[in-house]
C-alpha angles and dihedrals in degrees: 000000000000087000091073092060091049091049092050090048093054093044089052091049090049092055090048091054094047094043095131094045096052093033093227115133111246090231090064091052093046095049094044091048091052095048094046092048093052092042090056090046091053101040095044092048092226122186113264121217130198136181111246117193090217103038103024116219110012123189122204123191116216087224088065094041114021093192098049094102092048089049091050092050091048091049093051093043089054092051092046092046089058089058094044095049089047088052094047091050094049094046092048092050089051090050091050090052090048091048089056088047092242092146089058086072091055090045090053091046092056099074099170120105094185110112096214094048091050089050092057094044092052092041094052091047089052093048095051099034095051095066089055102046103011131261097272097056091042091055093050093050097046096045087052089053093046089054088061093050104039119048096186114086091200089060092044089059088069096045093045091050093051089047088057091052093046094046093048092047091049093048094053096070096049126075089223099035097086135019091239095054088048089053092052092045095049090042089059092242097119134022120223093240096050093042090057092042096054105027101041098078095043087050090052089053091047089052099039100049096061091040092053092048092047090051089069097044121105096245090065098047122105129004134315115260110246112247115250089215116108114261113251119224118228121247125233086252094053098089098041092048092046092051094045090048095054094041092050092049093047087049092061096083089043089053090051094050093046103040097025093224123134117278094249089065090057091047092051089051089049089051091051090051092048092047090052094047091046093054093045094048096043105148096229096159092051095051131081119233092262093047093047092060092052096043105098141109088248086064090051090052091053090057094060115115096246090169087064091050091051090047089053090049092052095048094048094045091051092049088047089057090055090047091050093057091048098247095130095046092048090047091055092045091048091054091049094050096041096047117051094197112086093198091057091046091054091046090054091046088055091051090047090054087069088068104024125047108269094218097073090040091056090044089054090048091053088054095044102048126055099191117146127253114302094005112161090250093065093051089051091050091048091052097042096046093044099048103025091076089069091073091081130026091236093048100090141028089247091052093049090050091050091046091054097043097046100023092236112185118237092227094045090056093044091050099044108025109025096079093049093046092047093050092050091046093050096045091046091050092050090050090052092051090048093050093049093044091059094040098048 
């Protein structure tokens, strides 16, 4: 019976990938896929499995516990809601900064019109900003900035895709840069110092290889066409709001480490602070009567891509259904039993994270392997799970955000970016194995 859920999942993913061909919005496919998967799970009374830190993989039959499926759905919805509220908070903060024209200051600071130079500037910012505020928020901020600099959406596809690769690579060497590295860090599998020591250089390789290749591709030759849109002047509030916005976002991981509450709580506090500052620094004297009416945080909230958030909800709920019937755990265990080489198993898990959510894959790995703190295996898992999602646009939270913001096609990304991302991922993984071989 579990096969029906798997079939529905793959049909839903197929419709997401051929969105433009069938002319059905991917959000429709994602939401329908999630609801049908959970409906089958409920009506067929399938056994639900969960990963217990003490007992490993535990199976519960609905006949023994009639509410087990409802409890599983509520558990996954709570986990997903944390991500969605984090995303809503980050996107609203970005919109508030944009409303105050804070990004105009960054646009004015980036003087270069050379496409390849802009690529490296944006890429380096993504790589080093992601470890501080996480790959998802970094992607949202930088795509918003790129929109100000590049009028052509076709050209922005390339920049947005390389931002995803750079942000995922940067997040993989920081304990707060990606949800999977945070899981390993909190689970006492890696220490922050050793994670940075061993994964930083492979992450640089994973980032640099695609960037070097892209530098010689036609889309990054020549200069950027100057936008025909009228340049907007910054307000007096632009710089203060921009600074407060970045400080508040960077303060989210500090809030988490200090108060020990989930990251979304810190992001909601940052949003409250930004909302307050925005209202107090409202540039009334610089606005016309018509502009003054429209200038509010409520307006910024209305500009959020809620279709992207619902798409994210659908994808994660559907993956949660697969996790609940044990498919993802059994997949990881099958790989481990079928392939004797642990390095190859981790590499394949990284590739699989481009299709399947990397969170349950890492959770399964934590249950499968019993290696001690800072063992080479955990560094490999941190790298593979963090960067493997870059292989496909739907493989990471950063990719899904970019897909929603710029409407990047699944097949466009697979055709133009996959090979570069795979080469960087593979070379970086080999460099990590080499480093640990000589160290251990």
